[in-house]
N, C-alpha and C positions, 0 to 999 in steps of 0.2 A: 652628408648622412641623412637618410629619410627619417622623419620623426615616427614615434610609435604611439599606438592608441591603446590606452590602458582602460579596459571595460570592468566597471565594478559589477561583479556578477556573484559575489558570495551569497547574497541575500536571496538569490534565485535558486540556490543549489538543490534544496529539497524538491522543487518542481523538476529540475533536470534530472534529479537522481532517481526519481520514480519512472524515468524515461517518458514523463508527460512533458512535453516542450510547453514553454508558456504559450498562451493563447495564439492561434494563427489569426493574422488580420489581413494579410494579403491574399490575392486570388487563388494562390496555390499553398495556403497556409502559412506563409512567410510570417515570421514574428518581426515585432519592432527592431530587435537586435540586428536582424538580417538587413534591414534598411540602412542602420547605421553602419554596418561594415561595408556594405555596398558603396555608400557614399564615401567612407574613409579611403577605400581603395581607389575611387575615381578621383579623390582629391589629392592624393599622392603620399599617404602614409605607407611606410614601408613595412610594419609589423603590427599584429594584432595581439596584446597580451591580455589574457582573461585572469581575473582575481577571482578564485572559486575556493570552496571547501576541498581540500585534498580526496576525500572519498568519492568525490563526483567527477575525478579526472577522466575515467573511462568513458562516463556517460557524456561529457562535454565532447571529447575527442570523437566519439561515435557520431555526434550530431554535427560538428563544424569541420572536421578535417576532409570529409568526402565533398563538402561544399567549396573549401577554400584551398584545396590542394593546387598548386601550380598558379594560384592568383595572389597570395600574399603569405608571409612568414607568420606562424602562429606560435605562441608561448603561453606557459601557464604559471601563475602565482598562486600560493596557497597562503589563505589567511587562517592563522591558527590562533590558540590561545597560549603558545609558549612565549613567556617572558624572559626566560634565562637568555635568550640571543641578544636581548637588550640590556643584559647586565643586571637584570631584576630576579634576584633569586627568591622568589615568590610564587606559589600556586594560588590564584585568586578565582574563586568560584564565579562564573557568569553564565547567564542564560544565551547571550548572543555575543557575537564578536565585538571588538573594541572601537568600530566605527569607520567611516570612510578615510579619515586622515591616517589611521593605522593600516588600513588596506594598502594605500599608497607606499607606506613604509615598508610594506613586505615585499615591495618589487625592487628593493634597493640594490640587491646584488644581480639583478637580470636587465636592467634598464640603463644603458649608458649613453643615451642620446636625448635630445629634447623630446618631450612627450606630452600627451594631453590625457585628461580623465574625463570619462563620461558615465552615466548611469546606464545600465544595461536594458532597462525597460522604458527609457524615453525616447521620443522621436524628436530629432534636432533639424533635419533638413540639410542639404549639401552645402549651401552656401556658409553655414557654420564651420563645416569641416574644411573648406577650401580656405576660408579666412584665417583659420587656426594653424594649417600648414604653412601659409605665407609668413604668419607671425613668427612660428617656431623656427623656420628656415632663414629668416631674415633679421628678426629682432631680439629674439629671446636669449637673455644672458643671466648671469648669477643674480642681478638685481632688476631684472625686467621680466615679469611673468604676466600671465593674462587670464581673463575670463570672459566667455561669450555672453554678452547682456541682451537677454530678450526682452522685448517690449511687454509689460505686464499684462497689457491688453490682448496679447496674443498667446497668453499661457493659463488662462482660467478654464475651469470646468463649469459646464451648465448644470452639473449635478449636486453642488454643494461648494463649501468653502475650500481653499487650498493654502498650503504653507509655502511662502516665497522668501528667499534672501533678497531684500531689496538693497540695491547699491546706490551709494552716494558718489558722486564723481567731481573732479575739480575741473578747471578750465582746459586742461589738457587731455581730458577724457580718462584720467587714471582714477581708479576707485579709492575713496578716502575711507570708507567704511561699509560694513555690510551688516544690515539688521534683520534678523529672522523675524518675520511677521507670520504668525501661525494660523491666522484666520483672515484670508483675503477673498472677496467676493465681489460681485456687482450688486448694487443697491439702487434700485431704480435707473438712472441714466449715468450713474458714476461707480467707480471702482473705489472701494473702502478697505481698510484693515481695521479689525476689531481688537481691542485690548482686553485683559482680563477682566477689567471692570466694566466691560460692555460698551465703553465709548468707541466711536468710529470715526476714522480719520481719513480723507480722501486722498486718493493717489492718481496722478495722471497716467492715461493710458500709454504713454510713451515712456514711463519710468523703467529703467533697466533693472532686471532681476536675474538672479543666478538659477540656472537649471542644472548645476554640477556639470559645467563645461570649462575645465581649467587647463591652462597651458603653462608647463614648468620645464626646467633644465634639471639634470641630475643632482645639480648643486642643493637643491631643495632638501634632499634625503637627510643631510647632516642636521639641519634645522629642525625637520620633523622628528628625528630620532630624540633630540634633546627635550622638545616639547612634549613627546610622547611619554618619555620617562618620568617628566614632571607631573603630567596629568595622571598617570598611574598611581603615583604616590599619594596624589591629592584625593583620588576617587576609588581607592582600593576597598573602601566599605560602601561604596555606591554602585551595586551591581547593574544598574540602568544607565549608568552615565556612558555617554559616547564621545569619543575624539574625532569631531568633525573637521572636514576641510576648511571651512570659514574660520575656525580657530587658528590654523596656521596662517592664512592670508591676514587676519586681524594683528597677529603678533608681528609679521613682518612688515605691515604698513605703519604700525604705530610705533616701532623701533627704527623705523626708517631704513630697513635693511633691504627691501625691495618695493618697486611700484608694480601694481597690478593694472595693465591696459585693460580697458572695457572695450572688447571687440563688438561693435554693434551688429545686429541682424534684424531684418525685418520678417525672418522666417515664422511660420506658426509653429509653435511647439505642441505636441500632443503626447499624452500618456493616459494610463488608466489608473486615475486615483479612486474612483469608484466603478463599481461593477457596470453601472449603467454607461460608463463612458465607452464601453467596448464598441457599442454600434457606431457611435460617432468617430471613433478611430478608424474603424473600417470603411466608413463613408470617405474620411479624409484620404485614405490610402487608395481607394477605389478611383477617387478623382485624380490623385496624382499619376496613377496608372493610364487613365483614360486621357489625361492631357499629355502623356508622353513622357513625364518626369522619369518614370521606371517603367522597365519591360513588366509583362504581365506575369512572366516567370523569371525571378531574379538570377537563379543558379542553373 
């Protein structure tokens, strides 16, 4: 059974809903998400599942079905505010959804095969998709999951600091913990992260970091459901709290319920953290096209 690619796109819904696609970066207006899907098809994924807000279903279908028809199966999952389906008989006012961990949980009834999760607006590179397919089809099981570890030196913005999940690994290449560093940047000739007190600490450029590229089997849904229900009860009066994927990984690792293999990649990640990044992303994609990595017209 071919694995599924689960794309976190609920946060992009308003841009799609107004029928303004996210910015075009490729020679023919291709978005970053187009390159991820192209790489996923080439790598061997069998289905693309978009996590979106239900009111934007028609917009998404109008954008993606013409491109992908006959190339790969597509499916849509809705991230909602409904807690009753998880046995929580409360209506909790929130300005935004419950976060990326909750987004995965919403797919529990539609994904029955090994799957991976990515952000919709990050460029990951073909190597990461191919390595993830290999893992999901040969190694993944209920106690063996994975994360693609990008070298931090390949993930920074030239236009300001970034937030990165810094991975610690053991001798076997399994993640032992993940720490969110909210202010990472280049300082002179080194990479540092800055704490709230202003102190800076160096990071080797090869340090693996998470760019939200995770590999799971459907066994994880039961664990996520339990953790999410607990999270809601603890945070019902904190409307800005979010249930992120690293919280799930942290629980599984610390309770010795699962290992997370860190899949290394030398690929250069890029995305648009700052509006000034757009030109750099376009330059990167144009170079990939000129080098023959992608055709000038994807679809």
